[in-house]
PASEBA-1860 file (N, C-alpha, C; in nm, 3 decimals):
! residues 151
1> MGEDSVRP> -1.777/0.171/-0.437/-1.643/0.220/-0.361/-1.579/0.344/-0.446 ~ -1.518/0.435/-0.380/-1.472/0.555/-0.438/-1.346/0.541/-0.508 ~ -1.287/0.629/-0.563/-1.143/0.614/-0.653/-1.027/0.574/-0.548 ~ -1.044/0.614/-0.418/-0.925/0.592/-0.347/-0.943/0.436/-0.264 ~ -1.052/0.375/-0.330/-1.074/0.230/-0.265/-0.957/0.150/-0.270 ~ -0.982/0.030/-0.217/-0.897/-0.096/-0.235/-0.932/-0.161/-0.353 ~ -0.845/-0.205/-0.457/-0.896/-0.262/-0.572/-0.795/-0.366/-0.610 ~ -0.847/-0.468/-0.703/-0.755/-0.585/-0.753/-0.627/-0.506/-0.835
9> TGADVAGF> -0.517/-0.585/-0.818/-0.422/-0.538/-0.917/-0.376/-0.667/-0.995 ~ -0.276/-0.649/-1.095/-0.209/-0.767/-1.155/-0.093/-0.764/-1.100 ~ -0.047/-0.719/-0.965/0.077/-0.744/-0.924/0.117/-0.898/-0.875 ~ 0.239/-0.918/-0.868/0.280/-1.063/-0.828/0.267/-1.117/-0.694 ~ 0.160/-1.167/-0.659/0.129/-1.223/-0.519/0.278/-1.293/-0.473 ~ 0.324/-1.380/-0.539/0.425/-1.469/-0.485/0.564/-1.373/-0.449 ~ 0.585/-1.271/-0.537/0.689/-1.160/-0.521/0.654/-1.056/-0.388 ~ 0.525/-1.037/-0.366/0.474/-0.982/-0.260/0.529/-1.026/-0.136
17> LAADAAAA> 0.463/-1.157/-0.126/0.486/-1.258/-0.031/0.654/-1.257/0.026 ~ 0.720/-1.284/-0.072/0.870/-1.309/-0.074/0.917/-1.168/0.012 ~ 0.898/-1.072/-0.051/0.957/-0.932/-0.023/0.894/-0.928/0.144 ~ 0.757/-0.941/0.174/0.728/-0.935/0.313/0.791/-1.023/0.410 ~ 0.832/-1.167/0.357/0.878/-1.267/0.457/1.041/-1.200/0.466 ~ 1.101/-1.139/0.372/1.234/-1.083/0.369/1.247/-0.986/0.499 ~ 1.147/-0.883/0.460/1.108/-0.755/0.581/1.072/-0.777/0.721 ~ 0.998/-0.894/0.722/0.907/-0.903/0.849/0.974/-1.039/0.926
25> DTTLVTVD> 0.850/-1.153/0.879/0.882/-1.281/0.912/0.802/-1.361/0.810 ~ 0.772/-1.489/0.824/0.730/-1.576/0.720/0.577/-1.608/0.729 ~ 0.538/-1.524/0.838/0.379/-1.540/0.893/0.284/-1.529/0.751 ~ 0.282/-1.428/0.647/0.203/-1.438/0.544/0.221/-1.545/0.459 ~ 0.367/-1.592/0.448/0.369/-1.700/0.379/0.319/-1.845/0.403 ~ 0.330/-1.838/0.549/0.246/-1.964/0.634/0.096/-1.973/0.594 ~ 0.047/-1.850/0.620/-0.097/-1.850/0.605/-0.137/-1.842/0.470 ~ -0.069/-1.787/0.382/-0.113/-1.797/0.222/-0.111/-1.956/0.188
33> AVLTEALP> 0.004/-2.040/0.213/0.008/-2.161/0.198/-0.106/-2.246/0.248 ~ -0.168/-2.230/0.351/-0.260/-2.313/0.427/-0.392/-2.263/0.350 ~ -0.434/-2.137/0.321/-0.543/-2.064/0.240/-0.529/-2.119/0.069 ~ -0.420/-2.133/0.025/-0.396/-2.186/-0.090/-0.433/-2.325/-0.121 ~ -0.386/-2.418/-0.049/-0.439/-2.546/-0.021/-0.598/-2.559/-0.001 ~ -0.632/-2.479/0.105/-0.795/-2.513/0.142/-0.860/-2.459/0.040 ~ -0.845/-2.366/-0.041/-0.907/-2.298/-0.177/-0.856/-2.330/-0.295 ~ -0.857/-2.457/-0.339/-0.769/-2.476/-0.458/-0.806/-2.409/-0.568
41> SASRRLWR> -0.974/-2.387/-0.582/-0.999/-2.311/-0.707/-1.044/-2.161/-0.700 ~ -0.977/-2.105/-0.568/-1.016/-1.960/-0.556/-0.907/-1.882/-0.631 ~ -0.966/-1.771/-0.663/-0.854/-1.668/-0.723/-0.775/-1.630/-0.635 ~ -0.656/-1.571/-0.654/-0.547/-1.513/-0.575/-0.480/-1.411/-0.616 ~ -0.538/-1.289/-0.574/-0.482/-1.150/-0.623/-0.433/-1.082/-0.513 ~ -0.371/-0.979/-0.551/-0.311/-0.870/-0.453/-0.406/-0.745/-0.489 ~ -0.453/-0.702/-0.393/-0.536/-0.589/-0.357/-0.464/-0.494/-0.303 ~ -0.476/-0.343/-0.357/-0.411/-0.242/-0.313/-0.506/-0.108/-0.313
49> GTFWGGTE> -0.483/-0.031/-0.210/-0.553/0.093/-0.191/-0.558/0.168/-0.068 ~ -0.645/0.270/-0.048/-0.697/0.314/0.089/-0.809/0.227/0.122 ~ -0.801/0.188/0.225/-0.899/0.113/0.342/-0.972/0.215/0.390 ~ -1.120/0.197/0.449/-1.176/0.290/0.494/-1.108/0.311/0.637 ~ -1.102/0.438/0.682/-1.034/0.475/0.777/-0.899/0.538/0.721 ~ -0.876/0.540/0.592/-0.774/0.626/0.541/-0.620/0.564/0.547 ~ -0.621/0.422/0.596/-0.500/0.346/0.573/-0.476/0.284/0.453 ~ -0.351/0.314/0.404/-0.273/0.235/0.269/-0.293/0.094/0.323
57> QTIVGYGD> -0.362/-0.010/0.222/-0.361/-0.157/0.256/-0.264/-0.234/0.121 ~ -0.216/-0.338/0.129/-0.199/-0.435/0.029/-0.254/-0.572/0.097 ~ -0.334/-0.617/0.035/-0.397/-0.750/0.101/-0.394/-0.847/-0.028 ~ -0.379/-0.962/0.021/-0.392/-1.081/-0.071/-0.514/-1.134/-0.042 ~ -0.585/-1.139/-0.150/-0.739/-1.180/-0.155/-0.775/-1.305/-0.206 ~ -0.857/-1.402/-0.154/-0.879/-1.520/-0.209/-1.014/-1.531/-0.261 ~ -1.038/-1.577/-0.355/-1.176/-1.574/-0.381/-1.261/-1.459/-0.440 ~ -1.298/-1.452/-0.542/-1.378/-1.308/-0.598/-1.528/-1.327/-0.544
65> IVQPRPRG> -1.565/-1.236/-0.484/-1.706/-1.236/-0.417/-1.763/-1.106/-0.477 ~ -1.885/-1.069/-0.462/-1.964/-0.956/-0.501/-2.040/-0.934/-0.368 ~ -2.024/-0.810/-0.302/-2.075/-0.806/-0.160/-2.170/-0.686/-0.193 ~ -2.307/-0.715/-0.117/-2.364/-0.597/-0.122/-2.335/-0.511/-0.008 ~ -2.391/-0.365/-0.064/-2.337/-0.263/0.042/-2.450/-0.205/0.108 ~ -2.472/-0.165/0.237/-2.604/-0.104/0.291/-2.626/0.006/0.211 ~ -2.532/0.100/0.178/-2.560/0.239/0.105/-2.490/0.223/-0.047 ~ -2.565/0.229/-0.123/-2.501/0.219/-0.253/-2.491/0.085/-0.323
73> GDVEWFLI> -2.427/0.076/-0.427/-2.414/-0.043/-0.504/-2.341/-0.166/-0.451 ~ -2.342/-0.272/-0.496/-2.263/-0.408/-0.493/-2.121/-0.352/-0.522 ~ -2.036/-0.420/-0.442/-1.889/-0.401/-0.435/-1.821/-0.529/-0.480 ~ -1.706/-0.544/-0.568/-1.607/-0.639/-0.582/-1.516/-0.671/-0.487 ~ -1.512/-0.782/-0.416/-1.424/-0.825/-0.322/-1.376/-0.924/-0.312 ~ -1.294/-0.979/-0.192/-1.243/-1.128/-0.206/-1.315/-1.176/-0.061 ~ -1.327/-1.314/-0.056/-1.379/-1.396/0.042/-1.319/-1.383/0.185 ~ -1.153/-1.415/0.139/-1.056/-1.412/0.261/-0.967/-1.319/0.187
81> GLARQKRH> -0.914/-1.212/0.290/-0.794/-1.159/0.258/-0.695/-1.135/0.379 ~ -0.568/-1.139/0.345/-0.472/-1.133/0.443/-0.368/-1.022/0.415 ~ -0.344/-0.940/0.523/-0.257/-0.830/0.552/-0.193/-0.834/0.668 ~ -0.069/-0.761/0.627/0.027/-0.731/0.751/0.001/-0.573/0.767 ~ -0.012/-0.571/0.891/-0.042/-0.430/0.963/0.085/-0.384/1.024 ~ 0.080/-0.270/1.115/0.211/-0.238/1.169/0.248/-0.334/1.279 ~ 0.149/-0.362/1.369/0.141/-0.450/1.475/0.093/-0.596/1.484 ~ 0.036/-0.594/1.382/-0.022/-0.747/1.363/-0.067/-0.774/1.239
89> VSLYVNAA> -0.121/-0.896/1.212/-0.174/-0.943/1.087/-0.329/-0.938/1.094 ~ -0.365/-0.938/0.981/-0.530/-0.924/0.980/-0.576/-1.033/0.870 ~ -0.660/-1.090/0.907/-0.741/-1.209/0.841/-0.885/-1.153/0.816 ~ -0.917/-1.076/0.691/-1.039/-1.063/0.664/-1.129/-1.195/0.609 ~ -1.242/-1.228/0.682/-1.314/-1.321/0.658/-1.458/-1.280/0.609 ~ -1.483/-1.273/0.467/-1.604/-1.201/0.425/-1.719/-1.321/0.397 ~ -1.743/-1.369/0.521/-1.853/-1.487/0.509/-1.929/-1.508/0.628 ~ -2.053/-1.513/0.628/-2.137/-1.534/0.743/-2.212/-1.636/0.737
97> EGRQYLAR> -2.265/-1.707/0.848/-2.331/-1.821/0.874/-2.469/-1.758/0.942 ~ -2.583/-1.751/0.879/-2.708/-1.669/0.927/-2.642/-1.511/0.962 ~ -2.632/-1.445/1.078/-2.586/-1.308/1.109/-2.481/-1.323/1.175 ~ -2.394/-1.438/1.187/-2.286/-1.416/1.224/-2.163/-1.451/1.151 ~ -2.077/-1.367/1.174/-1.946/-1.384/1.073/-1.878/-1.478/1.102 ~ -1.802/-1.550/1.035/-1.719/-1.661/1.070/-1.591/-1.650/1.174 ~ -1.574/-1.516/1.128/-1.442/-1.460/1.222/-1.470/-1.468/1.380 ~ -1.581/-1.446/1.416/-1.618/-1.466/1.529/-1.645/-1.597/1.590
105> TYAAPLAT> -1.707/-1.671/1.495/-1.713/-1.815/1.517/-1.579/-1.875/1.560 ~ -1.477/-1.871/1.468/-1.343/-1.936/1.449/-1.239/-1.869/1.551 ~ -1.267/-1.754/1.600/-1.151/-1.685/1.655/-1.083/-1.763/1.807 ~ -1.157/-1.838/1.881/-1.127/-1.901/1.996/-1.071/-2.046/1.923 ~ -1.134/-2.115/1.855/-1.070/-2.242/1.831/-0.956/-2.218/1.742 ~ -0.928/-2.134/1.679/-0.821/-2.085/1.568/-0.689/-2.028/1.666 ~ -0.712/-1.994/1.777/-0.613/-1.965/1.863/-0.527/-2.071/1.927 ~ -0.394/-2.057/1.936/-0.326/-2.148/2.003/-0.294/-2.130/2.149
113> RPGAVKAG> -0.356/-1.992/2.181/-0.311/-1.979/2.328/-0.430/-1.883/2.340 ~ -0.489/-1.891/2.483/-0.588/-1.775/2.496/-0.538/-1.616/2.459 ~ -0.636/-1.537/2.399/-0.595/-1.426/2.317/-0.514/-1.415/2.241 ~ -0.472/-1.518/2.165/-0.356/-1.504/2.074/-0.444/-1.463/1.940 ~ -0.560/-1.459/1.910/-0.641/-1.425/1.814/-0.765/-1.339/1.878 ~ -0.767/-1.237/1.808/-0.866/-1.139/1.846/-0.944/-1.127/1.723 ~ -1.098/-1.113/1.737/-1.212/-1.104/1.655/-1.271/-0.974/1.644 ~ -1.281/-0.931/1.511/-1.370/-0.833/1.501/-1.482/-0.866/1.441
121> AAVLTFTD> -1.561/-0.815/1.363/-1.701/-0.816/1.305/-1.650/-0.946/1.200 ~ -1.564/-0.891/1.107/-1.532/-0.989/0.990/-1.372/-0.977/0.990 ~ -1.312/-0.968/1.096/-1.169/-0.987/1.092/-1.112/-1.044/1.214 ~ -1.035/-1.114/1.178/-0.922/-1.167/1.282/-0.777/-1.123/1.277 ~ -0.733/-1.090/1.424/-0.587/-1.020/1.404/-0.528/-1.113/1.515 ~ -0.386/-1.127/1.447/-0.298/-1.206/1.560/-0.151/-1.165/1.509 ~ -0.063/-1.206/1.568/0.092/-1.138/1.581/0.161/-1.218/1.487 ~ 0.143/-1.347/1.462/0.217/-1.441/1.389/0.145/-1.575/1.373
129> ASALDISV> 0.212/-1.650/1.288/0.171/-1.764/1.256/0.139/-1.870/1.359 ~ 0.234/-1.848/1.467/0.240/-1.936/1.584/0.099/-1.917/1.665 ~ 0.034/-1.813/1.621/-0.087/-1.792/1.739/-0.205/-1.883/1.674 ~ -0.178/-1.928/1.538/-0.274/-2.007/1.489/-0.279/-2.139/1.498 ~ -0.413/-2.231/1.503/-0.391/-2.364/1.465/-0.423/-2.357/1.334 ~ -0.332/-2.456/1.243/-0.331/-2.440/1.110/-0.441/-2.517/1.058 ~ -0.476/-2.613/1.117/-0.580/-2.721/1.066/-0.714/-2.645/1.083 ~ -0.743/-2.564/1.181/-0.871/-2.497/1.219/-0.854/-2.369/1.118
137> LADLARHA> -0.722/-2.338/1.083/-0.749/-2.219/0.961/-0.807/-2.257/0.824 ~ -0.721/-2.398/0.798/-0.771/-2.447/0.673/-0.931/-2.502/0.677 ~ -0.973/-2.528/0.792/-1.124/-2.547/0.819/-1.216/-2.419/0.793 ~ -1.152/-2.305/0.846/-1.234/-2.191/0.858/-1.237/-2.151/0.697 ~ -1.153/-2.156/0.607/-1.116/-2.140/0.481/-1.235/-2.224/0.403 ~ -1.231/-2.340/0.414/-1.330/-2.451/0.337/-1.483/-2.398/0.385 ~ -1.500/-2.367/0.502/-1.602/-2.318/0.539/-1.683/-2.217/0.491 ~ -1.590/-2.094/0.454/-1.615/-1.979/0.394/-1.656/-2.015/0.251
145> ARLQSSA> -1.551/-2.103/0.198/-1.589/-2.151/0.030/-1.717/-2.205/0.049 ~ -1.781/-2.296/0.140/-1.905/-2.363/0.105/-2.008/-2.265/0.143 ~ -1.999/-2.174/0.231/-2.098/-2.055/0.215/-2.133/-1.987/0.108 ~ -1.995/-1.966/0.036/-2.000/-1.877/-0.063/-2.073/-1.956/-0.196 ~ -2.027/-2.071/-0.193/-2.072/-2.151/-0.302/-2.247/-2.167/-0.289 ~ -2.286/-2.175/-0.174/-2.428/-2.211/-0.139/-2.506/-2.065/-0.159 ~ -2.449/-1.951/-0.164/-2.497/-1.809/-0.158/-2.584/-1.796/-0.295
END
């Protein structure tokens, strides 16, 4: 990744989440609590920088992984990442079973109503925590951790 890429920081995750809740809503705090409980031994760090596509991002990353890149060397990354966007929240899930990212596998069962959760290749998007079945979110996180530990 280049100089302008997203990198881990030493910034305070709890402070970031509290500021986000004060400015927007408690979605990140709610999802963070589920992920933290489901991934008790995973690191939890704030990542900041320019994401591909040129957008500035602040992402709460859970679990440290090294991900191979098709062009270039491996990159330090997170297993699961949580970020607020302008119109939605993104949950990046960098775990796959076979050739299928877990984001696609879990999108439908995770949604509390049809269309409430949308899936990209390795990302789920939703508007707020009420769109999520919290128990399925915990299952997703534990499944990603199991896949990572067996890799």
